N, CA, C and O atoms as a Tinker XYZ file with bonds, in Angstrom:
   324  protein
     1  N     24.067000   22.595000    4.155000    73     2
     2  CA    22.921000   21.858000    4.634000    64     1     3
     3  C     22.751000   22.088000    6.120000    63     2     4     5
     4  O     23.692000   22.427000    6.837000    81     3
     5  N     21.516000   21.893000    6.559000    73     3     6
     6  CA    21.182000   22.036000    7.964000    64     5     7
     7  C     20.831000   20.660000    8.513000    63     6     8     9
     8  O     20.052000   19.920000    7.911000    81     7
     9  N     21.405000   20.328000    9.646000    73     7    10
    10  CA    21.104000   19.040000   10.277000    64     9    11
    11  C     19.720000   19.094000   10.900000    63    10    12    13
    12  O     19.395000   20.029000   11.631000    81    11
    13  N     18.903000   18.082000   10.604000    73    11    14
    14  CA    17.542000   18.011000   11.120000    64    13    15
    15  C     17.278000   16.600000   11.627000    63    14    16    17
    16  O     17.662000   15.618000   10.992000    81    15
    17  N     16.627000   16.512000   12.761000    73    15    18
    18  CA    16.291000   15.208000   13.326000    64    17    19
    19  C     14.820000   14.921000   13.068000    63    18    20    21
    20  O     13.970000   15.788000   13.275000    81    19
    21  N     14.514000   13.705000   12.617000    73    19    22
    22  CA    13.124000   13.309000   12.398000    64    21    23
    23  C     12.864000   11.983000   13.103000    63    22    24    25
    24  O     13.792000   11.231000   13.400000    81    23
    25  N     11.597000   11.710000   13.364000    73    23    26
    26  CA    11.197000   10.441000   13.952000    64    25    27
    27  C     10.450000    9.642000   12.898000    63    26    28    29
    28  O      9.540000   10.155000   12.247000    81    27
    29  N     10.840000    8.381000   12.733000    73    27    30
    30  CA    10.176000    7.475000   11.814000    64    29    31
    31  C      9.611000    6.303000   12.594000    63    30    32    33
    32  O     10.129000    5.935000   13.648000    81    31
    33  N      8.541000    5.721000   12.066000    73    31    34
    34  CA     8.044000    4.491000   12.673000    64    33    35
    35  C      9.030000    3.379000   12.336000    63    34    36    37
    36  O      9.862000    3.530000   11.442000    81    35
    37  N      8.936000    2.280000   13.043000    73    35    38
    38  CA     9.818000    1.146000   12.754000    64    37    39
    39  C      9.626000    0.696000   11.307000    63    38    40    41
    40  O     10.599000    0.379000   10.623000    81    39
    41  N      8.395000    0.667000   10.844000    73    39    42
    42  CA     8.117000    0.260000    9.472000    64    41    43
    43  C      8.749000    1.217000    8.473000    63    42    44    45
    44  O      9.358000    0.779000    7.497000    81    43
    45  N      8.610000    2.520000    8.706000    73    43    46
    46  CA     9.209000    3.510000    7.813000    64    45    47
    47  C     10.722000    3.349000    7.767000    63    46    48    49
    48  O     11.325000    3.384000    6.695000    81    47
    49  N     11.329000    3.172000    8.933000    73    47    50
    50  CA    12.785000    3.017000    9.008000    64    49    51
    51  C     13.234000    1.772000    8.259000    63    50    52    53
    52  O     14.223000    1.805000    7.526000    81    51
    53  N     12.514000    0.685000    8.440000    73    51    54
    54  CA    12.857000   -0.571000    7.776000    64    53    55
    55  C     12.713000   -0.444000    6.257000    63    54    56    57
    56  O     13.607000   -0.848000    5.514000    81    55
    57  N     11.597000    0.111000    5.798000    73    55    58
    58  CA    11.356000    0.261000    4.360000    64    57    59
    59  C     12.368000    1.224000    3.731000    63    58    60    61
    60  O     12.869000    0.976000    2.634000    81    59
    61  N     12.660000    2.311000    4.425000    73    59    62
    62  CA    13.635000    3.278000    3.920000    64    61    63
    63  C     15.013000    2.634000    3.786000    63    62    64    65
    64  O     15.703000    2.843000    2.789000    81    63
    65  N     15.409000    1.858000    4.781000    73    63    66
    66  CA    16.704000    1.179000    4.736000    64    65    67
    67  C     16.749000    0.192000    3.569000    63    66    68    69
    68  O     17.770000    0.077000    2.891000    81    67
    69  N     15.647000   -0.516000    3.336000    73    67    70
    70  CA    15.602000   -1.478000    2.238000    64    69    71
    71  C     15.710000   -0.778000    0.884000    63    70    72    73
    72  O     16.424000   -1.241000   -0.006000    81    71
    73  N     15.004000    0.329000    0.738000    73    71    74
    74  CA    15.071000    1.089000   -0.519000    64    73    75
    75  C     16.474000    1.643000   -0.723000    63    74    76    77
    76  O     17.025000    1.559000   -1.820000    81    75
    77  N     17.049000    2.208000    0.330000    73    75    78
    78  CA    18.403000    2.776000    0.241000    64    77    79
    79  C     19.403000    1.711000   -0.192000    63    78    80    81
    80  O     20.270000    1.973000   -1.025000    81    79
    81  N     19.287000    0.531000    0.361000    73    79    82
    82  CA    20.187000   -0.566000   -0.002000    64    81    83
    83  C     20.015000   -0.941000   -1.471000    63    82    84    85
    84  O     20.993000   -1.174000   -2.182000    81    83
    85  N     18.767000   -0.996000   -1.913000    73    83    86
    86  CA    18.458000   -1.402000   -3.290000    64    85    87
    87  C     18.969000   -0.406000   -4.326000    63    86    88    89
    88  O     19.484000   -0.800000   -5.373000    81    87
    89  N     18.826000    0.887000   -4.032000    73    87    90
    90  CA    19.201000    1.913000   -5.015000    64    89    91
    91  C     20.591000    2.505000   -4.762000    63    90    92    93
    92  O     21.005000    3.431000   -5.460000    81    91
    93  N     21.303000    1.981000   -3.781000    73    91    94
    94  CA    22.665000    2.419000   -3.463000    64    93    95
    95  C     22.726000    3.901000   -3.115000    63    94    96    97
    96  O     23.608000    4.622000   -3.581000    81    95
    97  N     21.791000    4.344000   -2.301000    73    95    98
    98  CA    21.791000    5.730000   -1.833000    64    97    99
    99  C     21.693000    5.731000   -0.317000    63    98   100   101
   100  O     21.229000    4.765000    0.289000    81    99
   101  N     22.135000    6.826000    0.290000    73    99   102
   102  CA    21.993000    6.983000    1.729000    64   101   103
   103  C     20.534000    7.305000    2.051000    63   102   104   105
   104  O     19.825000    7.900000    1.239000    81   103
   105  N     20.097000    6.906000    3.242000    73   103   106
   106  CA    18.732000    7.195000    3.672000    64   105   107
   107  C     18.476000    8.701000    3.694000    63   106   108   109
   108  O     17.395000    9.156000    3.320000    81   107
   109  N     19.455000    9.458000    4.125000    73   107   110
   110  CA    19.297000   10.908000    4.185000    64   109   111
   111  C     19.064000   11.498000    2.794000    63   110   112   113
   112  O     18.297000   12.448000    2.636000    81   111
   113  N     19.729000   10.931000    1.791000    73   111   114
   114  CA    19.542000   11.412000    0.417000    64   113   115
   115  C     18.121000   11.125000   -0.067000    63   114   116   117
   116  O     17.504000   11.965000   -0.722000    81   115
   117  N     17.606000    9.945000    0.253000    73   115   118
   118  CA    16.235000    9.603000   -0.122000    64   117   119
   119  C     15.221000   10.523000    0.556000    63   118   120   121
   120  O     14.229000   10.923000   -0.054000    81   119
   121  N     15.476000   10.852000    1.813000    73   119   122
   122  CA    14.575000   11.759000    2.536000    64   121   123
   123  C     14.600000   13.139000    1.895000    63   122   124   125
   124  O     13.549000   13.754000    1.712000    81   123
   125  N     15.785000   13.635000    1.553000    73   123   126
   126  CA    15.874000   14.944000    0.886000    64   125   127
   127  C     15.143000   14.934000   -0.449000    63   126   128   129
   128  O     14.466000   15.903000   -0.792000    81   127
   129  N     15.273000   13.848000   -1.202000    73   127   130
   130  CA    14.569000   13.735000   -2.481000    64   129   131
   131  C     13.055000   13.746000   -2.280000    63   130   132   133
   132  O     12.329000   14.368000   -3.056000    81   131
   133  N     12.582000   13.065000   -1.251000    73   131   134
   134  CA    11.153000   13.032000   -0.958000    64   133   135
   135  C     10.650000   14.420000   -0.561000    63   134   136   137
   136  O      9.561000   14.824000   -0.967000    81   135
   137  N     11.432000   15.146000    0.223000    73   135   138
   138  CA    11.066000   16.505000    0.614000    64   137   139
   139  C     11.034000   17.411000   -0.612000    63   138   140   141
   140  O     10.128000   18.233000   -0.751000    81   139
   141  N     12.003000   17.270000   -1.493000    73   139   142
   142  CA    12.018000   18.058000   -2.732000    64   141   143
   143  C     10.773000   17.789000   -3.573000    63   142   144   145
   144  O     10.189000   18.718000   -4.131000    81   143
   145  N     10.359000   16.511000   -3.667000    73   143   146
   146  CA     9.143000   16.179000   -4.426000    64   145   147
   147  C      7.916000   16.817000   -3.790000    63   146   148   149
   148  O      7.046000   17.327000   -4.498000    81   147
   149  N      7.836000   16.796000   -2.460000    73   147   150
   150  CA     6.713000   17.411000   -1.756000    64   149   151
   151  C      6.670000   18.911000   -2.005000    63   150   152   153
   152  O      5.603000   19.468000   -2.265000    81   151
   153  N      7.817000   19.564000   -1.929000    73   151   154
   154  CA     7.891000   21.013000   -2.172000    64   153   155
   155  C      7.456000   21.332000   -3.599000    63   154   156   157
   156  O      6.710000   22.285000   -3.828000    81   155
   157  N      7.922000   20.536000   -4.555000    73   155   158
   158  CA     7.557000   20.753000   -5.955000    64   157   159
   159  C      6.056000   20.570000   -6.157000    63   158   160   161
   160  O      5.426000   21.335000   -6.887000    81   159
   161  N      5.490000   19.560000   -5.513000    73   159   162
   162  CA     4.052000   19.301000   -5.615000    64   161   163
   163  C      3.253000   20.462000   -5.025000    63   162   164   165
   164  O      2.258000   20.898000   -5.603000    81   163
   165  N      3.692000   20.950000   -3.888000    73   163   166
   166  CA     3.019000   22.091000   -3.254000    64   165   167
   167  C      3.066000   23.307000   -4.159000    63   166   168   169
   168  O      2.073000   24.022000   -4.293000    81   167
   169  N      4.196000   23.544000   -4.773000    73   167   170
   170  CA     4.367000   24.711000   -5.630000    64   169   171
   171  C      3.535000   24.608000   -6.905000    63   170   172   173
   172  O      3.177000   25.627000   -7.495000    81   171
   173  N      3.225000   23.388000   -7.331000    73   171   174
   174  CA     2.479000   23.208000   -8.571000    64   173   175
   175  C      0.977000   23.321000   -8.368000    63   174   176   177
   176  O      0.220000   23.154000   -9.324000    81   175
   177  N      0.523000   23.598000   -7.152000    73   175   178
   178  CA    -0.898000   23.800000   -6.903000    64   177   179
   179  C     -1.683000   22.529000   -6.667000    63   178   180   181
   180  O     -2.913000   22.546000   -6.703000    81   179
   181  N     -0.995000   21.428000   -6.427000    73   179   182
   182  CA    -1.699000   20.174000   -6.181000    64   181   183
   183  C     -2.060000   19.994000   -4.710000    63   182   184   185
   184  O     -2.645000   18.981000   -4.327000    81   183
   185  N     -1.718000   20.956000   -3.914000    73   183   186
   186  CA    -1.930000   20.804000   -2.482000    64   185   187
   187  C     -3.411000   20.855000   -2.148000    63   186   188   189
   188  O     -4.212000   21.453000   -2.866000    81   187
   189  N     -3.742000   20.232000   -1.073000    73   187   190
   190  CA    -5.111000   20.257000   -0.602000    64   189   191
   191  C     -5.197000   21.202000    0.582000    63   190   192   193
   192  O     -4.280000   21.272000    1.401000    81   191
   193  N     -6.292000   21.922000    0.668000    73   191   194
   194  CA    -6.514000   22.804000    1.803000    64   193   195
   195  C     -7.534000   22.170000    2.733000    63   194   196   197
   196  O     -8.327000   21.322000    2.324000    81   195
   197  N     -7.501000   22.585000    3.960000    73   195   198
   198  CA    -8.499000   22.113000    4.908000    64   197   199
   199  C     -9.617000   23.141000    5.003000    63   198   200   201
   200  O     -9.362000   24.339000    5.131000    81   199
   201  N    -10.820000   22.682000    4.941000    73   199   202
   202  CA   -11.987000   23.540000    5.051000    64   201   203
   203  C    -12.825000   23.092000    6.231000    63   202   204   205
   204  O    -12.837000   21.916000    6.594000    81   203
   205  N    -13.513000   24.028000    6.812000    73   203   206
   206  CA   -14.320000   23.761000    7.981000    64   205   207
   207  C    -15.787000   23.989000    7.620000    63   206   208   209
   208  O    -16.134000   25.009000    7.024000    81   207
   209  N    -16.634000   23.048000    7.978000    73   207   210
   210  CA   -18.063000   23.194000    7.732000    64   209   211
   211  C    -18.810000   22.814000    9.003000    63   210   212   213
   212  O    -18.566000   21.754000    9.578000    81   211
   213  N    -19.710000   23.669000    9.435000    73   211   214
   214  CA   -20.513000   23.365000   10.612000    64   213   215
   215  C    -21.633000   22.409000   10.216000    63   214   216   217
   216  O    -22.250000   22.556000    9.160000    81   215
   217  N    -21.880000   21.445000   11.064000    73   215   218
   218  CA   -22.941000   20.503000   10.793000    64   217   219
   219  C    -24.289000   21.205000   10.969000    63   218   220   221
   220  O    -24.436000   22.050000   11.851000    81   219
   221  N    -25.272000   20.860000   10.136000    73   219   222
   222  CA   -26.580000   21.512000   10.225000    64   221   223
   223  C    -27.163000   21.413000   11.632000    63   222   224   225
   224  O    -27.159000   20.346000   12.247000    81   223
   225  N    -27.657000   22.528000   12.124000    73   223   226
   226  CA   -28.299000   22.574000   13.435000    64   225   227
   227  C    -27.362000   22.560000   14.624000    63   226   228   229
   228  O    -27.818000   22.499000   15.766000    81   227
   229  N    -26.072000   22.616000   14.384000    73   227   230
   230  CA   -25.129000   22.577000   15.494000    64   229   231
   231  C    -24.015000   23.581000   15.256000    63   230   232   233
   232  O    -23.313000   23.519000   14.246000    81   231
   233  N    -23.859000   24.505000   16.189000    73   231   234
   234  CA   -22.770000   25.456000   16.098000    64   233   235
   235  C    -21.535000   24.965000   16.813000    63   234   236   237
   236  O    -20.488000   25.609000   16.758000    81   235
   237  N    -21.641000   23.831000   17.486000    73   235   238
   238  CA   -20.543000   23.334000   18.296000    64   237   239
   239  C    -19.617000   22.379000   17.547000    63   238   240   241
   240  O    -18.414000   22.361000   17.808000    81   239
   241  N    -20.144000   21.604000   16.643000    73   239   242
   242  CA   -19.343000   20.583000   15.981000    64   241   243
   243  C    -18.924000   21.072000   14.600000    63   242   244   245
   244  O    -19.762000   21.473000   13.793000    81   243
   245  N    -17.642000   21.034000   14.341000    73   243   246
   246  CA   -17.117000   21.428000   13.035000    64   245   247
   247  C    -16.355000   20.246000   12.462000    63   246   248   249
   248  O    -15.763000   19.456000   13.198000    81   247
   249  N    -16.376000   20.138000   11.185000    73   247   250
   250  CA   -15.666000   19.054000   10.516000    64   249   251
   251  C    -14.630000   19.651000    9.576000    63   250   252   253
   252  O    -14.926000   20.577000    8.821000    81   251
   253  N    -13.420000   19.118000    9.624000    73   251   254
   254  CA   -12.362000   19.600000    8.745000    64   253   255
   255  C    -12.091000   18.506000    7.725000    63   254   256   257
   256  O    -11.916000   17.342000    8.084000    81   255
   257  N    -12.058000   18.885000    6.449000    73   255   258
   258  CA   -11.826000   17.921000    5.392000    64   257   259
   259  C    -11.007000   18.566000    4.285000    63   258   260   261
   260  O    -11.088000   19.778000    4.081000    81   259
   261  N    -10.217000   17.766000    3.564000    73   259   262
   262  CA    -9.400000   18.325000    2.482000    64   261   263
   263  C    -10.209000   18.504000    1.212000    63   262   264   265
   264  O    -11.085000   17.700000    0.895000    81   263
   265  N     -9.901000   19.566000    0.492000    73   263   266
   266  CA   -10.508000   19.825000   -0.815000    64   265   267
   267  C     -9.403000   20.323000   -1.723000    63   266   268   269
   268  O     -8.582000   21.140000   -1.309000    81   267
   269  N     -9.372000   19.854000   -2.926000    73   267   270
   270  CA    -8.345000   20.287000   -3.868000    64   269   271
   271  C     -8.568000   21.736000   -4.241000    63   270   272   273
   272  O     -9.697000   22.142000   -4.520000    81   271
   273  N     -7.502000   22.520000   -4.250000    73   271   274
   274  CA    -7.616000   23.929000   -4.644000    64   273   275
   275  C     -8.081000   24.055000   -6.085000    63   274   276   277
   276  O     -8.698000   25.054000   -6.454000    81   275
   277  N     -7.789000   23.051000   -6.899000    73   275   278
   278  CA    -8.192000   23.105000   -8.294000    64   277   279
   279  C     -9.715000   23.020000   -8.415000    63   278   280   281
   280  O    -10.286000   23.505000   -9.391000    81   279
   281  N    -10.374000   22.406000   -7.428000    73   279   282
   282  CA   -11.829000   22.297000   -7.448000    64   281   283
   283  C    -12.494000   23.515000   -6.841000    63   282   284   285
   284  O    -13.668000   23.775000   -7.105000    81   283
   285  N    -11.765000   24.265000   -6.032000    73   283   286
   286  CA   -12.319000   25.428000   -5.369000    64   285   287
   287  C    -11.454000   26.647000   -5.730000    63   286   288   289
   288  O    -10.526000   26.989000   -4.997000    81   287
   289  N    -11.757000   27.289000   -6.846000    73   287   290
   290  CA   -10.942000   28.447000   -7.269000    64   289   291
   291  C    -11.048000   29.597000   -6.297000    63   290   292   293
   292  O    -12.113000   29.858000   -5.736000    81   291
   293  N     -9.939000   30.281000   -6.100000    73   291   294
   294  CA    -9.867000   31.480000   -5.263000    64   293   295
   295  C    -10.306000   31.248000   -3.822000    63   294   296   297
   296  O    -10.690000   32.191000   -3.130000    81   295
   297  N    -10.252000   30.017000   -3.375000    73   295   298
   298  CA   -10.574000   29.733000   -1.974000    64   297   299
   299  C    -12.028000   29.919000   -1.620000    63   298   300   301
   300  O    -12.350000   30.132000   -0.451000    81   299
   301  N    -12.928000   29.844000   -2.603000    73   299   302
   302  CA   -14.351000   30.006000   -2.327000    64   301   303
   303  C    -14.777000   28.953000   -1.322000    63   302   304   305
   304  O    -14.461000   27.773000   -1.478000    81   303
   305  N    -15.479000   29.367000   -0.313000    73   303   306
   306  CA   -15.945000   28.431000    0.705000    64   305   307
   307  C    -14.953000   28.198000    1.820000    63   306   308   309
   308  O    -15.154000   27.320000    2.658000    81   307
   309  N    -13.887000   28.970000    1.842000    73   307   310
   310  CA   -12.860000   28.765000    2.857000    64   309   311
   311  C    -13.335000   29.147000    4.245000    63   310   312   313
   312  O    -12.910000   28.541000    5.228000    81   311
   313  N    -14.197000   30.126000    4.345000    73   311   314
   314  CA   -14.671000   30.589000    5.638000    64   313   315
   315  C    -16.175000   30.358000    5.750000    63   314   316   317
   316  O    -16.967000   30.881000    4.965000    81   315
   317  N    -16.534000   29.578000    6.726000    73   315   318
   318  CA   -17.955000   29.320000    6.948000    64   317   319
   319  C    -18.408000   29.833000    8.300000    63   318   320   321
   320  O    -19.393000   29.331000    8.840000    81   319
   321  N    -17.735000   30.798000    8.853000    73   319   322
   322  CA   -18.217000   31.435000   10.043000    64   321   323
   323  C    -17.590000   31.033000   11.291000    63   322   324
   324  O    -17.951000   31.537000   12.354000    81   323
C-alpha cells in the first residue's frame, strides 16, 4: 500500500468516525472501500463527462455541465468550438 494524506471537512471526519465505530472497521479501510466503489463505478461507464456549451450570442461565456455518457454515445457533442 501507498500512504496518502487527504483532507476531510469536520463533518466528514465526524461521520466517518461514527461509521467506523459502528461497523468495527478502521477509517482508512472505509476510505479504501469507498475509493474501490468509485473506481468500479467509473469502469462500468456510469461516469459523467463535462461538456461545454457557449451561450447563444456570446463567445465569451461558456457553461460546463455533466451529461451521462450513456445518454451521449461516442461523445457526440463533446466539442462545441
